[in-house]
Residue, then its C-alpha position, 0 to 999 in steps of 0.5 A: m696259774g694256768e696255762a696261757g689261754t686257759t681259764p681256771e674252769h677249763a683246766s679244771a675240766q681237763t683234770q677231771t676228764k683225765r682221770p684214770p678209769p677204775s682199775a680191774k682190781t677195783i672192779k673186782r673188789a667192788g663186785m666182791v663187796l656187792g656179792v657179800v651184801l647180797t649173800l648176807s641180805a639173802f641169808a637174813l630174809g631166809a633166816g627170818f622167814l624160817w622164824f616167822a614160819s615157826k611162830v605160824p601154829e599148825a593146830e588150833v589153841s585153846l584159851d586160858r583166860n578171858a578178855d573185855g572184848i574179842v575182835v575177829l578180823t574177817g577173811g573166812s567164815a571159820r573166823i567168825t564162827d570161832a569168834v562167835e563161839l568164844l563170846a558165847s563161852g564167856r571169853g569176852k563181853r562183846l565181839l567186834i567183827s571188823g572188815v565186814n562187806r557193806t553188802t553183808n548184814s547181821i542176820e546173814l552172819a548170824r546164819l553161820v552160827p544158828e545156835y548162837q544167833k541171839m548173840f548178834s542182837c545183843c553183844v556183836d558189833l559190825d565194822y564196814s569201815a576197814v578194807n585191810t589189816i591197817g583199817n581193822a587196827v584203826e577201828t578196833r582202837r576206836w571200838a575198844r576206847e569206846h567200850r573202855f576195854h583193856s584186853l582183847v581176844v584177837v581172831t584171825s587166820s594163823y598166817h595172818m596173826p603176826r601182821a595183825m598183832t603188830e598192827l593192833a599193838h601199834q594202835l593199842p599200846d596200852v591194851t593186852l592182846i591175846p591171840f586166838p589163831v584159826v588154823p585153815e583146814k589145808r594147814r592142819g596136820e600138814p607143814w607148810w612147805s608140803s603145798v606150793a600154794t601155802t608156801k606162797v601164802m606164807i612168803l607173801e605174809y612174811l613179806k607184808y609183815l616186814v612191811v609193817v614192822v619197818r612202817t610202824r617203827l619209822d613213820p608212825g604218824a601215816t598209819e591212820i591216813a593209809a587206813r583211810h586211802s588204801d583200798v586193798r583188802s587183806 
């Protein structure tokens, strides 16, 4: 029973207010634990970035196999040129150019590869819907299913390839994806750390890649919804 004139609630409140503050030793221990956690997190991010950077090629690759189709994610004229050349060489039956600006038409794109202009009238499809990498993957899935393709050559920039492949694999788990990374002129023959601008691009792509990995594993149902509502072009 509490003291006379003191309710149980009042006694409980008094007990709570009389708790001693954390000791200096406890605070120091908590600070050390936090420091260790932050250090390990920073180390993990750094190690992950180095792994990511090692996976980004610095030189062009050559394909040793064909696929049913080819998809190129817009973002540079070199990507489209390489993709059309792959199509002309028989590496795929059709080509999807995903993420085309709504003010651009096939005639303008054909001018990038004048020697292959005829390919645009028979074997090239344009996607105007995608505005980011998620959208690219969603539209590629629709296109691949429409044509019943089971294998695709994926053309995009080298630093964008890990994220693009993750998005596409999430949307097309039953389709074989063959990467064809396009190395930007500034990166050819030069390590990424030799340029501040390239380093920034690599770090940003790494962070985006981590977000994609987490999102596709934890919230797979939100992918198409995000593609419809996002207006940030990658």
